[in-house]
C-alpha positions as CSV (number, residue, x, y, z in Angstrom):
1,M,124.5,96.1,115.1
2,H,121.6,97.0,117.4
3,A,120.4,100.6,117.6
4,A,121.3,102.6,120.7
5,K,118.6,102.4,123.3
6,T,117.0,105.8,123.8
7,Q,113.6,105.3,125.5
8,R,111.4,102.8,127.1
9,A,108.3,101.5,125.3
10,G,104.9,101.1,126.9
11,T,105.3,97.3,127.0
12,G,108.5,97.6,129.0
13,R,110.9,97.0,126.0
14,E,113.8,99.2,125.6
15,V,113.5,100.8,122.1
16,G,116.3,102.3,120.0
17,D,116.7,104.7,117.1
18,V,114.1,105.2,114.4
19,V,114.4,102.5,111.7
20,L,111.4,103.4,109.6
21,E,110.1,106.9,108.8
22,V,106.9,107.3,106.7
23,Q,105.9,110.9,105.9
24,E,102.7,112.0,104.2
25,L,102.4,108.8,102.2
26,E,99.7,108.6,99.5
27,V,98.7,105.7,97.2
28,G,96.5,106.2,94.2
29,V,95.0,104.2,91.3
30,R,97.0,104.2,88.1
31,T,95.2,105.9,85.3
32,H,97.6,105.4,82.3
33,G,97.7,109.1,81.3
34,Q,94.0,109.8,81.8
35,G,94.4,112.1,84.8
36,A,94.8,111.5,88.5
37,G,93.0,108.5,89.9
38,P,91.3,108.2,93.3
39,S,93.5,107.9,96.4
40,I,93.5,104.7,98.3
41,I,95.9,105.8,101.1
42,R,96.1,109.5,102.1
43,D,98.4,111.5,104.3
44,V,99.8,108.7,106.4
45,S,102.8,109.6,108.6
46,F,104.4,107.5,111.4
47,S,107.8,106.3,112.7
48,L,109.0,102.9,114.0
49,R,112.0,102.4,116.3
50,A,114.2,99.4,116.8
51,Q,112.6,96.9,119.3
52,E,109.3,98.6,119.0
53,V,106.0,97.1,117.9
54,V,103.7,99.5,116.0
55,A,100.2,98.0,115.3
56,V,98.0,99.0,112.4
57,V,94.3,98.2,113.1
58,G,91.0,98.8,111.4
59,E,88.2,96.9,109.6
60,S,88.8,95.0,106.4
61,G,89.3,97.4,103.5
62,S,90.6,100.2,105.7
63,G,94.0,100.3,103.9
64,K,96.2,98.4,106.4
65,S,97.7,95.9,104.0
66,T,98.0,98.5,101.2
67,L,100.0,100.7,103.5
68,C,102.4,97.9,104.3
69,H,102.8,96.9,100.7
70,A,103.5,100.5,99.8
71,V,106.4,100.6,102.3
72,V,108.3,98.0,100.2
73,D,106.7,99.0,96.9
74,L,104.9,95.7,96.5
75,L,101.6,97.3,95.4
76,A,99.2,95.8,93.0
77,D,99.8,96.7,89.3
78,N,96.9,99.1,89.3
79,L,98.2,101.1,92.3
80,T,101.1,103.5,92.7
81,I,102.6,105.8,95.3
82,T,101.6,109.4,94.4
83,A,103.2,111.4,97.3
84,G,105.2,111.1,100.4
85,T,108.5,109.5,101.5
86,V,109.6,106.2,103.1
87,R,113.0,105.9,104.7
88,V,114.6,102.9,106.4
89,G,117.3,103.7,108.9
90,G,117.5,107.3,107.7
91,G,118.6,106.1,104.2
92,K,117.4,106.8,100.7
93,D,113.7,107.5,100.1
94,L,112.4,104.2,98.8
95,T,109.5,105.9,96.9
96,T,112.1,107.2,94.4
97,A,114.4,104.1,94.5
98,S,115.3,102.2,91.4
99,P,114.2,98.6,90.9
100,A,117.7,97.4,91.8
101,E,117.8,99.5,95.0
102,L,114.4,98.1,96.0
103,R,115.6,94.6,95.5
104,R,118.6,95.3,97.7
105,S,116.3,96.8,100.4
106,R,113.8,93.9,100.4
107,G,115.0,91.2,102.8
108,R,118.1,93.1,103.8
109,E,116.5,96.2,105.3
110,V,112.8,95.2,105.3
111,G,111.4,91.7,105.9
112,M,107.8,90.7,105.3
113,V,105.5,88.1,106.7
114,F,102.4,87.7,104.6
115,Q,98.9,86.4,105.6
116,D,99.0,83.1,103.6
117,P,102.3,81.2,104.0
118,L,101.5,78.7,101.3
119,A,101.1,81.5,98.8
120,A,104.2,83.3,100.1
121,L,106.5,80.3,99.7
122,N,107.7,79.0,96.3
123,P,106.0,75.6,95.7
124,V,108.8,74.1,93.6
125,R,111.8,75.0,95.9
126,R,112.8,73.2,99.0
127,I,112.4,74.9,102.4
128,G,116.2,75.0,103.0
129,A,116.9,76.9,99.8
130,Q,114.2,79.4,100.6
131,L,115.4,79.9,104.1
132,A,119.0,80.5,103.0
133,E,118.3,82.6,100.0
134,A,118.2,86.1,101.6
135,R,121.4,85.5,103.5
136,I,123.2,84.4,100.3
137,L,121.8,87.1,98.0
138,H,122.5,89.9,100.5
139,G,126.0,88.7,101.3
140,V,125.4,87.9,104.9
141,E,126.9,84.4,104.5
142,N,128.0,82.0,101.8
143,R,125.8,79.1,100.8
144,S,127.4,76.6,103.1
145,Q,127.2,78.9,106.1
146,A,123.6,80.0,105.2
147,M,122.4,76.4,105.1
148,Q,124.0,75.7,108.5
149,W,122.2,78.8,109.8
150,A,118.9,77.5,108.3
151,R,119.4,74.1,110.1
152,K,120.1,75.8,113.4
153,Q,117.1,78.2,112.9
154,L,114.7,75.4,112.3
155,A,115.9,73.6,115.5
156,A,115.4,76.9,117.4
157,L,111.9,77.2,115.9
158,G,111.0,73.9,117.5
159,F,111.2,71.5,114.6
160,D,112.1,68.0,115.8
161,D,113.8,67.0,112.5
162,P,115.3,70.1,110.9
163,D,117.0,68.1,108.2
164,A,113.7,66.7,107.0
165,V,112.2,70.2,106.9
166,L,115.2,71.5,105.0
167,R,114.5,68.9,102.3
168,A,110.7,69.4,102.3
169,Y,108.6,71.3,99.9
170,P,106.0,73.8,101.3
171,H,103.0,71.5,100.6
172,M,104.5,68.9,102.9
173,L,104.3,71.2,105.9
174,S,101.3,72.2,108.0
175,G,100.0,75.8,108.0
176,G,101.6,76.5,111.3
177,M,105.0,75.0,110.2
178,R,104.9,77.1,107.0
179,Q,104.2,80.3,108.8
180,R,107.1,79.6,111.3
181,V,109.3,79.2,108.2
182,C,108.0,82.5,106.8
183,V,108.9,84.3,110.0
184,A,112.4,82.9,109.9
185,I,112.8,84.0,106.2
186,A,111.6,87.5,107.1
187,F,114.3,87.9,109.8
188,S,117.0,85.8,107.9
189,A,119.1,88.8,106.6
190,D,118.9,90.7,109.9
191,P,116.6,93.5,108.6
192,K,116.0,96.8,110.3
193,V,112.2,96.5,109.9
194,V,109.8,93.5,109.6
195,I,106.3,93.9,108.5
196,A,103.8,91.3,109.6
197,D,100.5,91.5,107.6
198,E,97.9,89.6,109.6
199,P,100.4,86.8,110.3
200,T,98.0,84.6,112.3
201,T,95.0,84.8,109.9
202,S,95.5,81.3,108.5
203,L,96.4,79.6,111.8
204,D,94.4,77.7,114.3
205,V,93.7,79.6,117.5
206,S,96.0,77.3,119.5
207,L,99.0,78.2,117.2
208,Q,98.4,82.0,117.1
209,G,100.0,82.8,120.4
210,R,103.0,80.7,119.7
211,L,103.5,82.5,116.3
212,L,103.2,85.9,117.9
213,Q,105.7,85.0,120.6
214,L,108.1,83.9,117.9
215,L,107.8,87.2,116.2
216,L,108.7,89.0,119.4
217,A,111.6,86.7,120.1
218,E,113.0,87.1,116.6
219,M,112.6,90.9,116.8
220,S,114.5,91.0,120.0
221,A,117.3,88.7,118.7
222,V,117.8,90.7,115.5
223,G,117.1,94.2,116.9
224,S,114.4,95.0,114.3
225,G,111.3,97.1,114.6
226,L,108.0,95.3,114.0
227,L,105.1,96.8,112.0
228,L,102.1,94.5,112.8
229,V,98.8,94.6,110.9
230,S,95.9,93.1,112.9
231,H,92.2,93.2,113.3
232,D,92.4,91.5,116.7
233,I,92.4,94.1,119.4
234,A,93.4,91.5,122.0
235,V,96.6,90.7,120.1
236,V,97.3,94.4,119.8
237,R,96.7,95.0,123.5
238,A,99.3,92.3,124.4
239,M,102.0,93.2,121.9
240,A,101.9,96.8,120.7
241,D,103.8,99.8,122.0
242,S,101.9,102.2,119.8
243,I,98.8,101.9,117.5
244,I,97.7,103.4,114.3
245,V,93.9,103.3,113.7
246,M,92.9,103.4,110.0
247,Y,89.6,103.8,108.2
248,G,89.0,104.5,104.5
249,G,92.7,104.8,103.8
250,R,93.3,107.5,106.4
251,M,94.7,107.5,110.0
252,L,91.9,108.5,112.4
253,E,94.0,108.1,115.6
254,R,97.6,107.3,116.4
255,G,99.3,107.1,119.8
256,P,100.8,105.0,122.6
257,A,98.9,101.7,123.0
258,A,98.2,102.3,126.8
259,Q,96.7,105.7,126.1
260,L,94.8,104.9,122.9
261,L,93.2,101.7,124.3
262,T,92.1,103.3,127.6
263,R,91.4,106.8,126.6
264,P,90.5,106.7,122.9
265,R,89.6,110.1,121.3
266,S,88.3,109.1,117.8
267,P,84.7,107.9,117.7
268,Y,85.8,105.1,115.4
269,T,88.4,103.8,117.9
270,R,85.8,103.8,120.6
271,A,83.4,101.9,118.3
272,L,86.0,99.3,117.7
273,L,86.7,98.9,121.4
274,D,83.0,98.8,122.3
275,A,82.4,96.0,119.8
276,L,84.9,93.7,121.7
277,P,83.3,90.8,123.6
278,S,83.4,91.2,127.4
279,L,83.6,88.7,130.2
280,D,81.7,91.1,132.5
281,R,78.7,89.3,134.1
282,G,76.6,92.4,133.6
283,T,76.9,92.2,129.8
284,R,76.4,88.4,129.5
285,G,73.7,87.6,127.0
286,A,73.5,91.2,125.8
287,P,74.0,91.8,122.0
288,L,77.4,93.4,121.2
289,P,77.4,97.0,119.9
290,T,77.9,97.2,116.2
291,I,79.2,100.0,113.9
292,T,76.1,100.7,111.8
293,G,75.8,102.2,108.3
294,G,77.9,101.9,105.2
295,S,81.4,103.2,104.4
296,D,82.2,106.2,102.3
297,G,85.3,104.3,101.2
298,G,87.6,107.2,101.8
299,T,86.1,109.2,98.9
300,G,85.9,113.0,98.9
301,T,87.7,115.4,101.2
302,G,85.8,114.7,104.4
303,C,86.3,112.2,107.2
304,P,85.7,108.7,105.7
305,F,83.9,107.6,108.9
306,R,81.3,110.4,108.8
307,S,78.4,108.4,107.4
308,R,78.7,105.9,110.3
309,C,79.7,108.3,113.1
310,P,77.2,109.3,115.8
311,N,79.1,112.6,116.3
312,A,79.2,113.7,112.7
313,L,78.7,117.4,111.9
314,D,78.2,119.3,108.7
315,R,81.9,120.3,108.7
316,C,83.0,116.7,108.8
317,A,82.8,116.9,105.0
318,E,86.2,118.6,105.3
319,F,89.1,116.4,106.6
320,P,89.9,117.5,110.1
321,P,93.2,118.7,111.2
322,E,95.6,116.9,113.6
323,D,94.5,117.3,117.2
324,R,96.0,119.7,119.7
325,D,97.0,117.0,122.2
326,G,100.5,116.9,120.8
327,A,102.5,114.7,118.4
328,E,102.5,111.6,120.6
329,H,98.7,110.9,120.8
330,S,97.0,112.3,117.7
331,Y,93.5,112.0,116.3
332,W,91.6,113.4,113.4
333,C,88.1,114.5,114.3
334,W,85.9,117.6,114.5
335,N,83.7,116.3,117.2
336,P,85.3,113.6,119.4
337,G,82.6,113.7,122.1
338,R,83.1,111.8,125.3
């Protein structure tokens, strides 16, 4: 059942009720009884609505993928959620869920598209079995019905010979074909939320647009919300309703895409946008601006961007409070400047 439509997103999509609520989430390093380890993700809060695309952007190592893995508790063995809550559709807090409850949630409530489709697929199982698995395990359909759905889904995804693909193993498909299959698997049990972690990274440029359009089409058909991780601002500009900018495991800015991309408040967001190539004749041949300096890696209590920030003040050693612009467009900075 689709959520009731309650507001209009910046991209023109009608969005519905909140399907994912993350509050004050923190992820730390496991220390095996030797005291608290360093935090990798700190104080992350956001919500996602049905039919909405929330993009998470930032440089490599900013914590984007770790945040997404924390939502479904698929963290590396040396990491653990140390604080905060994660609720899907207003249900149970997944950070305190049992392993059995998490298994029921994965696939049925939250689907996932990973960066590398070859690593995400089981190499010794046929594509048909992997496509139908979530629908069978979560009681959406019986095996016969799920396999019929898989065949129709492959045809809808543009495969000329769906039966051949159903019988194939992952290594027999191209990268683009495998990622299309992974998108179908993520949406196969009609989840409330789908997380796409850099889904176009392993694809040729000519296939990236097709894959992104497929994500939007599946989101619309199922009525899910989409949490999209990307380092590509052009992709985010075209797809996102709202954006979260992360650096050093913290949110530095969060707000509607139209506002954040045209009127950024965080110096880090501006630096990311300034580094984009331009087709303006006046900038042709000029070197692109770069973000100089090294990262603090999110250590300490201060702003993680302070050592690279042109606006840094002494008090940036303390993490800044949420801005006074209101809850919709927020940023964390003592000295935003222009």
